[in-house]
C-alpha positions, 0 to 999 in steps of 0.5 A, a space after each residue: 307975343 301971345 302967351 302959351 299956357 305952359 309959359 303962364 305956369 312957368 311964371 307962377 314957379 319961376 322963382 323955384 326953377 333952376 333948369 328949364 327944358 325946352 322940348 318942342 324943336 326949333 321953338 324960337 318964340 317959346 324960347 324967347 318967352 321962357 327967357 323973358 320970364 326967367 330974366 334976372 334969375 340964375 338958371 339954365 335953359 336945356 334942350 335936345 334941340 340945337 336950334 333952341 340953344 342957338 335961339 336962346 343965345 341969340 336972345 341973350 348971349 350971356 344965357 347959360 345953356 346945356 345940350 341934352 344928350 341921349 345919343 353918344 354921337 351928340 358928344 361931338 356936337 356938344 364939343 363943337 358947340 362949346 355947350 355945357 352937357 347934360 348927358 343920359 347917365 348910362 352914356 357917361 363913362 371915364 372917356 366921355 367925361 375926359 373928352 368933355 372936360 378937355 373941351 372945357 365943358 361942364 358935365 351934368 347927368 340925368 336921370 340917376 334914380 337908383 343907388 347902383 347908378 349913383 355909385 357908378 356916376 359919383 366917381 366921374 365927378 359930374 358938375 350936376 346930377 339930376 
């Protein structure tokens, strides 16, 4: 497999990384390259694209994946796929948190950049805030 320039950069910092977001859609070879670089480390592959999550699980059934959510309709998709979720913080509320937890999913939120958002999110007890 030919190395992508972005993968070369990842290999330089892989020991510092715990979350890797795959932005290109349906990027099977790219996902495989990331998994090869990150092998043996504790990390999570994240994507808004379901195909990338499926590719990751095909290459490594034990890989931790998280479905990135920026549309409330995607909560149902995460539940159906049994994927950990990282949801845009504005979308996370008590009802959504309960739905995800009742489905046995971990709940992460992104991007919490101000004190007001943090005060709203912390009582919901997400597993991860980034």
